[in-house]
C-alpha positions in Angstrom: -31.0 6.8 -6.2 -32.1 8.7 -9.2 -29.0 10.9 -9.0 -26.8 7.9 -8.8 -28.5 6.3 -11.8 -28.2 9.5 -13.8 -24.5 9.7 -13.0 -24.0 6.1 -14.1 -25.8 6.7 -17.3 -23.8 9.9 -18.0 -20.5 7.9 -17.5 -21.7 5.3 -19.9 -22.7 7.8 -22.5 -19.4 9.7 -22.3 -17.0 6.8 -22.1 -18.9 4.0 -23.8 -18.0 0.3 -23.3 -14.6 1.2 -21.8 -16.3 2.8 -18.9 -18.6 -0.2 -18.4 -15.6 -2.5 -18.3 -13.8 -0.3 -15.8 -16.9 -0.1 -13.6 -17.1 -3.9 -13.7 -13.4 -4.0 -12.7 -14.2 -1.7 -9.7 -17.0 -4.0 -8.5 -14.8 -7.1 -8.8 -11.9 -5.4 -7.1 -14.0 -4.3 -4.2 -15.5 -7.8 -3.8 -12.0 -9.4 -3.8 -10.8 -6.9 -1.2 -13.7 -7.6 1.1 -13.2 -11.4 0.6 -9.5 -11.2 1.5 -10.2 -9.1 4.5 -12.8 -11.6 5.7 -10.4 -14.5 5.1 -7.5 -12.9 7.0 -9.8 -12.0 9.9 -11.2 -15.5 10.0 -7.7 -17.0 10.2 -6.7 -14.4 12.9 -3.4 -13.8 11.2 -2.5 -11.2 13.8 -2.5 -13.7 16.6 0.6 -15.8 16.9 1.3 -16.1 20.7 0.3 -19.8 20.5 3.5 -20.5 18.6 5.8 -19.9 21.6 3.6 -21.9 23.8 3.5 -24.9 21.4 7.3 -24.8 20.9 7.9 -24.7 24.7 5.7 -27.7 25.1 7.3 -29.6 22.3 10.9 -29.0 23.4 9.8 -29.6 27.0 8.9 -33.2 25.9 5.2 -32.5 26.4 4.6 -33.4 22.8 1.0 -34.6 23.0 0.1 -31.3 24.6 2.0 -29.4 21.9 0.1 -31.2 19.2 -3.3 -30.5 20.9 -2.4 -26.8 21.3 -2.3 -26.3 17.6 -4.6 -29.0 16.3 -7.9 -27.0 16.3 -6.4 -23.7 15.0 -6.9 -22.5 11.5 -3.9 -20.2 11.5 -1.5 -21.1 8.7 1.5 -21.3 11.1 -0.6 -23.6 13.3 -1.1 -25.9 10.3 2.6 -26.0 9.7 3.4 -26.7 13.3 0.8 -29.4 13.5 2.3 -31.1 10.4 5.8 -30.9 11.8 4.9 -32.2 15.2 2.9 -35.2 13.8 5.5 -36.0 11.2 8.3 -36.0 13.8 6.1 -38.2 16.1 6.2 -40.9 13.4 9.8 -40.5 12.3 10.4 -44.2 13.2 8.4 -44.9 10.1 9.3 -41.8 8.1 12.7 -40.1 8.1 13.2 -36.6 9.4 13.9 -35.5 5.8 10.5 -36.8 4.8 9.0 -34.9 7.7 10.7 -31.7 6.5 9.3 -32.2 3.0 5.8 -32.8 4.2 6.0 -29.7 6.4 7.2 -27.7 3.4 4.4 -29.0 1.3 1.8 -27.9 3.8 3.4 -24.5 4.2 3.3 -24.0 0.4 -0.4 -25.0 0.3 -1.2 -22.6 3.1 0.6 -19.7 1.3 -1.2 -20.6 -1.9 -4.5 -20.3 -0.1 -3.5 -16.9 1.3 -2.6 -15.7 -2.2 -5.9 -16.8 -3.7 -7.7 -14.2 -5.8 -4.7 -11.8 -5.6 -4.0 -12.4 -9.2 -7.3 -10.8 -10.0 -6.3 -7.6 -8.3 -3.0 -7.6 -10.1 -4.8 -7.9 -13.4 -7.1 -5.1 -12.5 -4.2 -2.9 -11.4 -2.5 -3.5 -14.8 -5.4 -3.3 -17.2 -7.4 -0.4 -15.7 -5.0 2.4 -16.7 -4.4 0.7 -20.1 -8.2 0.6 -20.7 -8.5 4.2 -19.5 -5.8 5.2 -22.0 -7.6 3.2 -24.7 -10.8 5.1 -24.0 -8.9 8.4 -24.2 -7.4 7.5 -27.5 -10.8 6.5 -28.9 -12.3 9.7 -27.6 -9.6 11.8 -29.2 -10.1 10.1 -32.5 -13.8 11.0 -32.2 -12.9 14.6 -31.4 -10.6 15.0 -34.4 -13.2 13.4 -36.6 -15.8 15.9 -35.5 -13.3 18.7 -36.1 -12.7 17.4 -39.6 -16.4 17.3 -40.3 -16.9 20.8 -39.0 -14.4 22.2 -41.5 -13.9 25.9 -41.3 -16.8 26.3 -38.8 -14.7 25.0 -35.9 -16.2 25.7 -32.4 -13.6 25.7 -29.6 -16.2 24.2 -27.3 -16.3 21.1 -29.5 -12.6 20.6 -28.9 -12.5 21.4 -25.2 -15.7 19.3 -24.5 -14.4 16.4 -26.5 -11.0 16.3 -24.8 -12.8 16.5 -21.4 -14.9 13.5 -22.3 -11.9 11.6 -23.7 -9.8 12.1 -20.5 -12.6 10.9 -18.3 -11.7 7.2 -19.0 -8.1 7.8 -18.1 -9.1 9.4 -14.8 -11.5 6.5 -14.1 -8.9 3.9 -15.0 -6.3 5.4 -12.6 -8.9 5.8 -9.9 -9.4 2.0 -10.0 -5.8 1.0 -10.6 -4.3 3.0 -7.7 -6.4 1.3 -4.9 -5.9 -2.1 -6.5 -2.1 -1.6 -6.4 -2.3 -0.5 -2.7 -4.4 -3.6 -1.9 -2.1 -6.0 -3.7 0.9 -4.6 -1.8 -0.8 -4.7 1.5 -1.9 -8.3 1.1 1.6 -9.3 -0.2 3.2 -7.7 2.9 0.9 -9.7 5.2 1.6 -12.9 3.4 5.4 -12.3 3.5 5.2 -11.9 7.2 3.3 -15.2 7.5 5.8 -16.9 5.2 8.7 -15.7 7.3 6.9 -16.8 10.5 6.4 -20.3 8.9 10.0 -20.6 8.0 11.2 -19.5 11.4 8.9 -21.7 13.3 9.6 -24.8 11.2 13.4 -24.3 11.6 13.0 -24.0 15.3 11.0 -27.2 15.5 13.5 -29.3 13.5 16.8 -27.8 14.8 15.5 -28.0 18.3 14.4 -31.6 17.9 17.8 -32.6 16.4 19.6 -30.8 19.3 17.6 -32.7 21.9 18.4 -36.0 20.1 22.2 -35.2 20.0 22.2 -34.2 23.6 20.4 -37.3 24.7 22.8 -39.5 22.7 25.9 -37.7 24.1 24.7 -38.2 27.7 24.2 -41.9 27.1 20.5 -41.6 27.9 17.9 -42.8 25.5 16.2 -40.2 23.3 12.7 -39.1 24.4 10.0 -41.4 23.2 8.4 -40.1 20.0 
Protein backbone atom coordinates (compact mmCIF):
# COMPACT_ATOMS: atom_id res chain seq x y z
CA UNK A 1 0.00 0.00 0.00
CA UNK A 2 2.82 2.38 0.85
CA UNK A 3 4.56 1.55 -2.42
CA UNK A 4 1.38 2.27 -4.38
CA UNK A 5 0.90 5.55 -2.58
CA UNK A 6 4.53 6.51 -3.24
CA UNK A 7 4.14 5.72 -6.95
CA UNK A 8 0.95 7.78 -7.10
CA UNK A 9 2.62 10.75 -5.43
CA UNK A 10 5.62 10.43 -7.75
CA UNK A 11 3.35 10.54 -10.82
CA UNK A 12 1.59 13.63 -9.51
CA UNK A 13 4.88 15.35 -8.75
CA UNK A 14 6.30 14.60 -12.18
CA UNK A 15 3.22 15.25 -14.30
CA UNK A 16 1.28 17.74 -12.23
CA UNK A 17 -2.46 18.31 -12.73
CA UNK A 18 -2.43 16.65 -16.17
CA UNK A 19 -1.53 13.32 -14.60
CA UNK A 20 -4.29 13.78 -12.03
CA UNK A 21 -6.87 14.32 -14.78
CA UNK A 22 -5.59 11.29 -16.69
CA UNK A 23 -5.81 9.13 -13.59
CA UNK A 24 -9.39 10.29 -13.06
CA UNK A 25 -10.11 9.36 -16.68
CA UNK A 26 -8.71 5.88 -16.08
CA UNK A 27 -10.95 5.36 -13.04
CA UNK A 28 -14.04 6.58 -14.92
CA UNK A 29 -13.20 4.44 -17.96
CA UNK A 30 -12.78 1.34 -15.82
CA UNK A 31 -16.08 2.01 -14.05
CA UNK A 32 -17.93 2.45 -17.37
CA UNK A 33 -16.37 -0.75 -18.75
CA UNK A 34 -17.49 -2.78 -15.73
CA UNK A 35 -20.95 -1.21 -15.86
CA UNK A 36 -21.42 -2.09 -19.54
CA UNK A 37 -20.18 -5.64 -19.02
CA UNK A 38 -22.65 -6.05 -16.16
CA UNK A 39 -25.47 -4.60 -18.31
CA UNK A 40 -24.74 -6.91 -21.25
CA UNK A 41 -24.50 -9.97 -19.01
CA UNK A 42 -27.75 -9.06 -17.23
CA UNK A 43 -29.54 -8.77 -20.59
CA UNK A 44 -28.00 -12.09 -21.74
CA UNK A 45 -27.24 -10.66 -25.15
CA UNK A 46 -25.53 -13.86 -26.27
CA UNK A 47 -28.74 -15.88 -25.90
CA UNK A 48 -31.17 -15.53 -28.81
CA UNK A 49 -32.59 -19.02 -29.36
CA UNK A 50 -35.94 -17.80 -28.07
CA UNK A 51 -36.35 -15.76 -31.27
CA UNK A 52 -36.87 -18.78 -33.53
CA UNK A 53 -39.25 -20.37 -31.03
CA UNK A 54 -41.34 -17.20 -30.79
CA UNK A 55 -41.48 -16.77 -34.57
CA UNK A 56 -42.55 -20.38 -35.09
CA UNK A 57 -45.34 -19.98 -32.56
CA UNK A 58 -46.45 -16.70 -34.12
CA UNK A 59 -46.56 -17.94 -37.70
CA UNK A 60 -48.12 -21.19 -36.50
CA UNK A 61 -51.07 -19.09 -35.29
CA UNK A 62 -50.25 -19.77 -31.63
CA UNK A 63 -50.03 -16.07 -31.03
CA UNK A 64 -50.80 -15.92 -27.34
CA UNK A 65 -48.05 -18.46 -26.68
CA UNK A 66 -45.68 -16.42 -28.85
CA UNK A 67 -46.39 -13.29 -26.82
CA UNK A 68 -45.98 -15.16 -23.54
CA UNK A 69 -42.64 -16.60 -24.68
CA UNK A 70 -41.03 -13.15 -24.92
CA UNK A 71 -43.06 -11.14 -22.42
CA UNK A 72 -40.84 -11.73 -19.38
CA UNK A 73 -37.48 -11.47 -21.16
CA UNK A 74 -35.24 -8.42 -20.85
CA UNK A 75 -33.33 -9.09 -24.07
CA UNK A 76 -33.67 -6.11 -26.47
CA UNK A 77 -34.80 -8.35 -29.32
CA UNK A 78 -37.46 -9.85 -27.04
CA UNK A 79 -38.74 -6.33 -26.34
CA UNK A 80 -39.00 -5.66 -30.06
CA UNK A 81 -40.75 -8.98 -30.67
CA UNK A 82 -43.21 -8.36 -27.87
CA UNK A 83 -44.04 -4.93 -29.25
CA UNK A 84 -44.52 -6.24 -32.79
CA UNK A 85 -46.71 -9.12 -31.60
CA UNK A 86 -48.94 -7.01 -29.38
CA UNK A 87 -49.27 -4.27 -31.98
CA UNK A 88 -50.28 -6.75 -34.67
CA UNK A 89 -52.78 -8.30 -32.29
CA UNK A 90 -54.59 -4.97 -32.14
CA UNK A 91 -54.27 -3.95 -35.78
CA UNK A 92 -58.05 -3.76 -36.10
CA UNK A 93 -57.68 -0.56 -34.11
CA UNK A 94 -54.20 0.40 -35.30
CA UNK A 95 -52.95 -0.01 -38.85
CA UNK A 96 -50.04 -2.30 -39.67
CA UNK A 97 -48.02 0.79 -40.54
CA UNK A 98 -48.59 2.13 -37.04
CA UNK A 99 -47.51 -1.23 -35.66
CA UNK A 100 -44.27 -0.95 -37.64
CA UNK A 101 -43.64 2.57 -36.37
CA UNK A 102 -44.20 1.58 -32.75
CA UNK A 103 -41.90 -1.42 -33.14
CA UNK A 104 -39.25 0.83 -34.68
CA UNK A 105 -39.62 3.28 -31.79
CA UNK A 106 -39.08 0.53 -29.22
CA UNK A 107 -36.08 -0.80 -31.15
CA UNK A 108 -34.49 2.65 -31.16
CA UNK A 109 -35.11 3.01 -27.43
CA UNK A 110 -33.48 -0.35 -26.73
CA UNK A 111 -30.44 0.54 -28.85
CA UNK A 112 -30.16 3.86 -27.04
CA UNK A 113 -30.05 2.01 -23.72
CA UNK A 114 -27.31 -0.25 -25.04
CA UNK A 115 -25.30 2.79 -26.15
CA UNK A 116 -25.62 4.52 -22.78
CA UNK A 117 -22.31 5.75 -21.31
CA UNK A 118 -20.37 4.84 -24.46
CA UNK A 119 -20.00 8.54 -25.21
CA UNK A 120 -17.95 8.84 -22.03
CA UNK A 121 -15.50 6.21 -23.27
CA UNK A 122 -15.29 7.95 -26.64
CA UNK A 123 -14.45 11.27 -24.96
CA UNK A 124 -11.78 9.58 -22.83
CA UNK A 125 -10.29 7.89 -25.89
CA UNK A 126 -10.03 11.25 -27.69
CA UNK A 127 -8.94 13.51 -24.84
CA UNK A 128 -6.42 11.23 -23.10
CA UNK A 129 -3.68 11.40 -25.77
CA UNK A 130 -4.31 15.13 -26.22
CA UNK A 131 -3.93 15.74 -22.51
CA UNK A 132 -0.80 13.58 -22.52
CA UNK A 133 0.62 15.68 -25.33
CA UNK A 134 -0.29 18.86 -23.46
CA UNK A 135 1.58 17.58 -20.41
CA UNK A 136 4.60 16.82 -22.56
CA UNK A 137 4.58 20.29 -24.11
CA UNK A 138 4.31 21.91 -20.68
CA UNK A 139 7.13 19.69 -19.43
CA UNK A 140 9.37 20.62 -22.36
CA UNK A 141 8.69 24.30 -21.74
CA UNK A 142 9.80 23.77 -18.17
CA UNK A 143 12.97 21.95 -19.33
CA UNK A 144 14.02 24.68 -21.72
CA UNK A 145 13.28 27.30 -19.09
CA UNK A 146 15.65 25.53 -16.68
CA UNK A 147 18.29 25.28 -19.41
CA UNK A 148 18.00 29.00 -20.04
CA UNK A 149 18.42 29.75 -16.35
CA UNK A 150 21.44 27.43 -16.15
CA UNK A 151 23.24 29.48 -18.78
CA UNK A 152 26.69 28.16 -19.64
CA UNK A 153 26.59 25.65 -16.77
CA UNK A 154 24.31 23.24 -18.59
CA UNK A 155 24.14 19.77 -17.08
CA UNK A 156 23.12 17.07 -19.63
CA UNK A 157 21.27 15.28 -16.83
CA UNK A 158 18.94 18.25 -16.54
CA UNK A 159 17.94 17.89 -20.19
CA UNK A 160 17.58 14.09 -20.21
CA UNK A 161 15.76 13.99 -16.88
CA UNK A 162 13.41 16.77 -17.89
CA UNK A 163 12.53 15.12 -21.20
CA UNK A 164 11.85 11.83 -19.42
CA UNK A 165 9.46 13.55 -17.07
CA UNK A 166 7.78 15.41 -19.90
CA UNK A 167 7.20 12.26 -21.98
CA UNK A 168 5.64 10.52 -19.00
CA UNK A 169 2.27 12.21 -19.55
CA UNK A 170 2.19 11.19 -23.23
CA UNK A 171 2.83 7.58 -22.29
CA UNK A 172 0.15 7.70 -19.63
CA UNK A 173 -2.35 9.32 -21.99
CA UNK A 174 -1.79 6.66 -24.65
CA UNK A 175 -2.01 3.90 -22.04
CA UNK A 176 -5.49 5.13 -21.15
CA UNK A 177 -6.65 5.94 -24.69
CA UNK A 178 -5.76 2.60 -26.29
CA UNK A 179 -7.90 0.43 -23.94
CA UNK A 180 -10.72 2.98 -24.23
CA UNK A 181 -10.68 2.71 -28.04
CA UNK A 182 -10.70 -1.09 -27.81
CA UNK A 183 -13.64 -1.03 -25.38
CA UNK A 184 -15.66 1.35 -27.56
CA UNK A 185 -15.10 -0.79 -30.66
CA UNK A 186 -16.01 -3.98 -28.81
CA UNK A 187 -19.25 -2.55 -27.43
CA UNK A 188 -20.12 -1.00 -30.81
CA UNK A 189 -19.67 -4.39 -32.46
CA UNK A 190 -21.98 -6.08 -29.95
CA UNK A 191 -24.61 -3.37 -30.41
CA UNK A 192 -24.37 -3.64 -34.21
CA UNK A 193 -25.08 -7.36 -33.99
CA UNK A 194 -28.12 -6.69 -31.79
CA UNK A 195 -29.34 -3.99 -34.19
CA UNK A 196 -29.06 -6.38 -37.13
CA UNK A 197 -30.90 -9.06 -35.16
CA UNK A 198 -33.69 -6.59 -34.35
CA UNK A 199 -34.08 -5.56 -37.99
CA UNK A 200 -34.08 -9.15 -39.22
CA UNK A 201 -36.56 -10.30 -36.59
CA UNK A 202 -38.98 -7.41 -37.11
CA UNK A 203 -38.90 -7.93 -40.87
CA UNK A 204 -39.67 -11.63 -40.47
CA UNK A 205 -42.59 -10.83 -38.20
CA UNK A 206 -44.25 -8.31 -40.49
CA UNK A 207 -43.53 -9.95 -43.85
CA UNK A 208 -44.57 -13.34 -42.51
CA UNK A 209 -47.79 -11.89 -41.12
CA UNK A 210 -48.61 -10.19 -44.41
CA UNK A 211 -47.92 -13.44 -46.29
CA UNK A 212 -50.32 -15.36 -44.04
CA UNK A 213 -53.03 -12.76 -44.63
CA UNK A 214 -52.58 -12.83 -48.43
CA UNK A 215 -52.65 -16.63 -48.50
CA UNK A 216 -55.78 -16.73 -46.37
CA UNK A 217 -57.49 -14.24 -48.63
CA UNK A 218 -56.47 -16.06 -51.81
CA UNK A 219 -57.87 -19.36 -50.46
CA UNK A 220 -61.14 -17.70 -49.69
CA UNK A 221 -60.84 -18.60 -46.03
CA UNK A 222 -61.01 -15.98 -43.31
CA UNK A 223 -57.76 -14.59 -41.95
CA UNK A 224 -56.65 -15.92 -38.57
CA UNK A 225 -58.24 -14.12 -35.69
CA UNK A 226 -55.94 -11.45 -34.25
